[in-house]
C-alpha positions as CSV (number, residue, x, y, z in Angstrom):
1,M,3.7,24.3,-20.3
2,A,5.4,23.8,-16.7
3,K,8.4,23.0,-15.2
4,L,8.2,19.4,-13.5
5,A,10.1,16.5,-11.2
6,F,9.3,12.8,-11.7
7,L,11.0,10.7,-9.0
8,G,10.8,6.9,-10.3
9,L,11.6,5.4,-13.5
10,G,10.3,2.1,-13.1
11,V,7.9,0.2,-15.8
12,M,5.0,2.9,-14.8
13,G,7.0,6.2,-14.1
14,A,9.4,6.0,-17.0
15,P,6.6,6.2,-19.6
16,M,4.6,8.4,-17.6
17,A,7.8,11.4,-17.4
18,G,8.1,10.2,-20.6
19,H,4.7,11.7,-21.9
20,L,5.1,14.7,-19.5
21,Q,8.2,15.7,-21.7
22,K,6.7,15.0,-24.9
23,A,3.9,16.9,-24.2
24,G,6.2,19.8,-24.0
25,H,6.9,20.2,-20.1
26,D,10.5,20.8,-19.0
27,V,10.8,17.6,-16.9
28,T,13.5,16.3,-14.4
29,V,14.0,13.0,-13.6
30,Y,15.3,11.2,-10.6
31,N,15.9,7.6,-10.3
32,R,17.8,5.3,-7.4
33,T,19.6,3.7,-9.9
34,A,21.3,7.1,-11.9
35,S,22.2,5.0,-15.1
36,K,18.1,4.6,-15.7
37,A,17.8,8.8,-15.1
38,D,20.1,9.1,-17.6
39,A,18.9,6.7,-20.2
40,W,15.5,8.5,-19.7
41,A,17.3,11.6,-20.6
42,A,18.7,10.6,-23.5
43,T,15.7,9.1,-24.5
44,Y,13.4,12.1,-24.1
45,G,15.5,15.1,-23.5
46,G,14.6,15.8,-20.0
47,T,17.1,16.3,-17.5
48,A,18.7,13.4,-15.2
49,A,19.3,14.8,-11.4
50,R,21.3,12.9,-8.6
51,T,18.8,13.6,-6.0
52,P,15.3,13.9,-5.2
53,R,16.0,17.4,-3.6
54,E,18.0,18.8,-7.1
55,A,15.3,17.3,-9.2
56,A,12.7,19.5,-7.4
57,Q,14.3,22.7,-7.3
58,G,12.2,25.3,-9.0
59,A,9.8,22.4,-10.2
60,E,6.2,23.6,-9.9
61,I,4.6,19.9,-9.3
62,V,7.0,17.3,-8.4
63,L,5.6,13.7,-9.0
64,A,6.6,10.2,-7.5
65,C,6.1,6.4,-8.7
66,V,7.8,4.5,-6.3
67,G,8.2,1.1,-5.1
68,N,6.2,1.1,-1.1
69,D,6.2,3.3,2.3
70,D,9.7,3.4,2.5
71,D,10.8,4.4,-0.9
72,L,8.3,6.8,-0.4
73,R,9.7,8.5,2.7
74,S,13.7,8.2,1.4
75,V,12.4,10.6,-1.7
76,C,10.5,13.3,0.2
77,V,11.9,13.9,3.3
78,G,15.5,14.3,4.6
79,P,18.1,16.5,3.6
80,D,18.1,15.1,-0.1
81,G,14.7,14.4,-0.1
82,A,12.5,16.5,-2.9
83,F,10.7,18.4,0.1
84,A,13.6,20.2,1.2
85,G,13.9,21.3,-2.6
86,M,10.6,22.4,-3.2
87,D,9.5,26.3,-2.8
88,T,6.9,27.5,-0.7
89,G,3.5,26.9,-2.5
90,T,4.0,23.9,-5.0
91,V,2.4,20.7,-5.1
92,F,3.6,17.1,-4.5
93,V,1.6,13.9,-6.0
94,D,2.5,10.7,-5.4
95,H,1.4,8.0,-7.5
96,T,2.7,5.4,-5.5
97,T,0.3,2.8,-4.3
98,V,1.1,3.0,-0.1
99,S,-0.6,3.0,3.3
100,A,-3.3,5.6,4.0
101,T,-0.5,6.2,7.2
102,V,2.6,7.4,5.3
103,T,0.3,9.4,3.6
104,A,-1.2,11.3,6.5
105,E,2.4,11.1,7.8
106,L,3.7,13.0,4.8
107,Y,0.6,15.1,4.0
108,A,2.0,16.7,7.5
109,A,5.3,17.2,6.7
110,A,4.6,19.1,3.6
111,D,1.9,21.3,5.1
112,A,4.4,22.2,7.5
113,V,6.8,23.4,5.0
114,Q,4.1,25.3,3.0
115,I,3.9,22.6,0.2
116,S,0.6,21.0,-1.0
117,F,0.4,17.1,-1.1
118,V,-1.9,15.1,-3.5
119,D,-2.1,11.1,-3.0
120,A,-3.0,9.9,-6.5
121,P,-2.1,6.3,-6.9
122,I,-2.6,4.8,-10.7
123,S,-4.5,1.9,-11.8
124,G,-3.8,0.4,-15.7
125,G,-0.6,-1.1,-15.3
126,Q,2.5,-0.9,-17.4
127,A,0.3,-0.8,-20.8
128,G,-2.1,2.0,-18.9
129,A,1.3,4.2,-18.4
130,E,2.9,3.1,-22.0
131,N,-0.2,4.2,-23.6
132,A,-1.5,7.5,-21.8
133,A,-4.4,5.4,-20.3
134,L,-4.5,5.2,-16.7
135,S,-7.2,5.7,-13.9
136,I,-5.9,7.7,-10.9
137,M,-7.9,8.4,-8.0
138,C,-6.9,11.2,-5.8
139,G,-6.9,12.8,-1.9
140,G,-6.3,16.1,-1.3
141,D,-6.9,19.9,-1.1
142,E,-9.3,21.1,-3.8
143,G,-6.7,23.3,-4.9
144,A,-4.0,21.5,-5.1
145,Y,-5.5,18.7,-7.2
146,A,-7.1,21.5,-9.8
147,R,-3.4,22.6,-10.4
148,A,-2.5,18.9,-10.7
149,E,-4.7,17.5,-12.5
150,P,-4.4,19.4,-16.1
151,V,-0.5,17.7,-15.7
152,M,-2.2,13.9,-14.9
153,N,-4.3,14.6,-17.8
154,V,-1.5,13.9,-20.0
155,Y,-1.4,10.3,-19.0
156,A,-4.6,9.3,-17.7
157,K,-7.7,8.3,-19.4
158,L,-9.5,9.2,-16.3
159,C,-8.5,11.5,-13.1
160,R,-10.9,12.2,-10.5
161,Q,-10.4,13.7,-6.6
162,I,-12.4,11.1,-4.4
163,G,-12.4,13.6,-1.1
164,A,-9.9,14.7,1.6
165,T,-6.0,13.6,1.8
166,G,-6.0,9.7,2.1
167,M,-9.0,9.2,0.1
168,G,-7.1,8.0,-3.3
169,Q,-5.2,5.3,-1.4
170,M,-8.2,4.1,0.1
171,T,-10.2,4.2,-3.4
172,K,-7.0,2.0,-4.8
173,M,-7.4,-0.5,-1.7
174,C,-10.8,-1.2,-2.8
175,N,-9.5,-1.4,-6.5
176,Q,-6.7,-4.3,-5.7
177,I,-9.6,-5.8,-3.5
178,A,-12.0,-6.3,-6.7
179,I,-9.3,-7.6,-8.9
180,A,-8.0,-9.9,-6.4
181,G,-11.4,-12.1,-6.6
182,V,-11.9,-11.8,-10.3
183,V,-8.4,-12.9,-11.3
184,Q,-9.2,-16.1,-8.6
185,G,-12.5,-16.1,-10.5
186,L,-11.4,-16.4,-13.8
187,S,-8.4,-18.2,-13.1
188,E,-11.0,-21.1,-11.6
189,A,-13.5,-20.9,-14.5
190,L,-10.0,-21.4,-17.0
191,H,-9.3,-24.4,-14.9
192,F,-12.9,-25.6,-15.1
193,A,-13.0,-25.5,-18.7
194,E,-9.2,-27.3,-19.1
195,K,-10.6,-30.1,-16.7
196,A,-13.5,-30.3,-18.6
197,G,-12.4,-30.9,-21.7
198,L,-13.3,-27.3,-23.0
199,D,-11.6,-25.1,-25.5
200,G,-10.5,-22.4,-23.1
201,R,-10.8,-19.8,-25.9
202,A,-14.3,-20.8,-27.3
203,V,-15.6,-20.4,-24.0
204,V,-13.8,-17.0,-23.2
205,E,-15.4,-15.8,-26.7
206,V,-18.6,-16.7,-25.0
207,I,-18.7,-15.8,-21.5
208,S,-16.6,-13.0,-22.1
209,Q,-20.0,-11.2,-23.7
210,G,-22.0,-11.4,-21.1
211,A,-21.8,-10.8,-17.0
212,A,-18.7,-12.4,-16.6
213,G,-16.9,-9.9,-18.9
214,S,-13.7,-8.1,-17.1
215,W,-10.7,-6.3,-18.0
216,Q,-8.9,-9.2,-16.5
217,M,-10.6,-11.5,-19.0
218,A,-10.1,-9.5,-21.7
219,N,-6.5,-8.8,-21.0
220,R,-5.3,-12.1,-19.6
221,Y,-7.3,-14.9,-20.8
222,E,-4.7,-15.7,-23.8
223,T,-1.2,-15.1,-22.0
224,M,-2.8,-17.5,-19.2
225,L,-4.0,-20.0,-21.5
226,D,-0.3,-19.9,-23.2
227,D,1.2,-20.2,-19.9
228,E,2.9,-16.9,-20.0
229,F,3.2,-14.8,-16.8
230,E,7.0,-12.8,-17.4
231,H,4.8,-9.6,-17.7
232,G,2.4,-7.4,-16.0
233,F,1.8,-6.3,-12.4
234,A,3.9,-8.3,-10.1
235,V,2.8,-10.8,-7.7
236,D,5.2,-9.5,-5.1
237,W,3.5,-6.1,-5.6
238,M,0.2,-7.1,-5.2
239,R,0.9,-8.8,-2.3
240,K,2.1,-5.3,-0.8
241,D,-0.9,-3.8,-1.8
242,L,-3.2,-6.9,-0.5
243,G,-1.2,-6.3,3.0
244,I,-1.9,-2.7,2.7
245,C,-5.7,-3.8,2.3
246,L,-5.8,-6.2,5.1
247,D,-4.2,-4.0,7.4
248,T,-6.6,-1.3,6.9
249,A,-9.5,-3.3,7.2
250,D,-8.2,-4.4,10.6
251,Q,-8.4,-0.8,11.5
252,N,-11.6,0.2,10.1
253,G,-13.5,-3.0,10.7
254,A,-14.5,-4.3,6.9
255,S,-14.2,-8.1,6.4
256,L,-12.4,-9.0,3.8
257,P,-12.7,-13.3,3.5
258,V,-11.9,-13.8,-0.1
259,T,-9.0,-11.1,-0.3
260,A,-7.6,-12.6,2.9
261,L,-7.8,-15.9,0.6
262,V,-6.3,-14.6,-2.4
263,D,-3.3,-13.1,-0.3
264,Q,-2.4,-16.8,0.7
265,F,-3.1,-18.0,-2.8
266,Y,-0.4,-15.3,-3.9
267,K,2.0,-16.6,-0.8
268,D,2.0,-20.1,-2.8
269,V,2.3,-18.8,-6.3
270,Q,5.7,-16.6,-4.3
271,K,6.7,-20.3,-3.1
272,M,6.8,-21.6,-6.6
273,G,9.3,-18.7,-7.8
274,G,6.4,-16.4,-9.0
275,G,7.2,-13.6,-7.2
276,R,7.7,-11.5,-10.0
277,W,5.2,-13.2,-12.1
278,D,1.9,-11.3,-13.3
279,T,-0.9,-11.4,-11.1
280,S,-2.8,-14.0,-13.3
281,S,-0.5,-16.5,-12.4
282,L,-3.1,-18.1,-10.1
283,F,-4.3,-20.0,-13.0
284,K,-0.6,-21.7,-12.4
285,R,-1.2,-22.4,-9.5
286,L,-4.6,-24.0,-10.0
287,K,-2.7,-26.2,-12.8
288,A,-0.1,-27.5,-10.4
289,M,-2.4,-28.5,-8.1
290,G,-3.4,-31.2,-10.8
């Protein structure tokens, strides 16, 4: 069992940190909204800290799951950042989906003070975090990954090192690119079924057992048909992720025409007031078009 710190207690981070405490680790948490950290500590029995630096002091491994590039920088660097409180030879694990640019920047900043940095974005959504069934794709030095892997396995169904620093984030971009096309395809299929006078549930029962089947179909078709979108992975966050994908594609020369199109469809959803709706709300956009 290890002394750990966990920074960021959103819908993903709170249950992930909870699994670590339940597994017997000694977990200190930090959240920008201090009341969330206090509530977490009251629920799970860990300790709440008031700054990332305070949370990181004495920890063997510090883990973070925050919002974006700027959020990650804010918990890592500066006089109150985690790096300032971490001991030489410890490991920082970033579960946030961020750009490969900030990953490289923080890897270098950590290395300068002899801290290891592992980029480890996650997939599986809130349900995956709550049920300890996340997929984790990692980049970084082999030794650092080997030390962090047993801790991450507490809330993972699959944890793999893909390659050097930044490769975890690049793999997460592949994940989001694939999801964007799948959700749009599912939305169009259900929209077509509705226009054709078909029973959407009966259609999915049949096609889900063949080549059209997907995680999105299995986990989202019922709420889509019921017009329920106040759950899951928010459109605002998906647009953030797709923006990272498209910016990186500009840099490496990849062509992402479908991703760019779906990104604009999500912009339409935001204009409908659906920034916090689940990504499956692409179906609602089609219905609104008539």
